[in-house]
Every structure is written in structure tokens, then in C-alpha cells.
C-alpha positions, 0 to 999 in steps of 0.5 A, a space after each residue: 529398551 534395546 536388547 543384545 543377544 549373546 553374552 553380556 561381557 562385550 560392550 555394545 556400540 548400538 544407539 538406543 533409538 527408543 527415546 528418540 522415537 518417543 520425542 519424535 512422536 511427542 513433537 508430531 502430536 504437538 504439531 498436529 494439535 497446533 496447526 489446525 488452529 491457524 487461519 489458512 487462506 486469504 480474506 475475500 471481499 464479498 460483492 455488495 448488491 448494486 445500489 439503485 442510485 445512478 453513479 455520477 459520470 466518471 471523467 477520464 481526463 487526468 487532474 494536473 496541477 500546474 505551477 508557473 513561475 512568476 519570478 524570484 520571491 513571488 508565489 507561482 500561479 496555480 492552474 488545475 487542468 488549465 484553469 487558474 486557481 488561487 492558493 487559498 481555494 486550491 484545497 477546496 477546488 481539488 476536494 470538489 474534483 476528487 470527490 466526483 472521481 473513483 480514482 483519487 489520482 492527481 499529477 503535479 507539474 512545475 516549471 524547472 526554475 521553480 523552488 521545490 518548496 512550492 511543489 512540496 506545498 501543492 503535494 501536501 495540499 493535494 494529499 489533504 484534499 483526498 488524493 490517494 496518489 500524487 505523481 510528478 510530471 516533467 516539462 515534456 508532459 
């Protein structure tokens, strides 16, 4: 409640701040109650104890699936790291290679004259074989 000294006859232009302070204190209390219940920080991955089984040796060379054009209307020849593979055995062969690796990355390289539908099929098969990332290579690499 605001009080003005002197006579009551004059009008007062002072703002009554008592209700504003009450609202401010209520909001402060609400935020003090709500904020400590939030989870602060980030989730941490705790390292697991080392296994007693030896890990298979990791190969550092990249997996490159190459498509070579055989002419119009014919399916291209597929090679995985320069070894020819049939279309039917592509997924099984890629799965066997990717299971032995820690990094699940493969690259697809196609001839410039090749239709993109074949490249898209190989990318899809590579993902379904277990590759987490598939990169595209141009003819220079």
C-alpha cells in the first residue's frame, strides 16, 4: 500500500509498485522450484572392461564397389576391390566384408556412361548389407 504525506486533497501520480513486487516474488519462487528438476548435463558413455577375446585384425584399405559398363541394355559388371562379384552374391559378399570391420564405410564408383539406376541399386544393397555410410567416387579416384 502506498502512502502519501500531507493533505489528501491533491491527486498522486506515483505508481503503486507493491502488487508488481508481489508478482515478481511469486514468479521467482515458481522458477526456483521448477528449474532444479531439469536434467542438466549430457549422457556419458562409460567404458566397458576389455574383453578377453582377441579382436580380429582390422584392415585399413577402403571398400570400393566398382561398376563397369557393358553396353546399353546390359547390367554392368560389379567388382569389390578389383574382385568380380555377381549381382546375386553382392549383398552376401559385402556383408561378410563389413562384418569384419569396425568402420562400416563403403565407396561406389561407376563408369560415366552408366545409368544411375544401377548405381542406386548398388547403394541400396550396400546399405542393406550393413554399411553405415556410402560414398560416391568419380572417375579420377
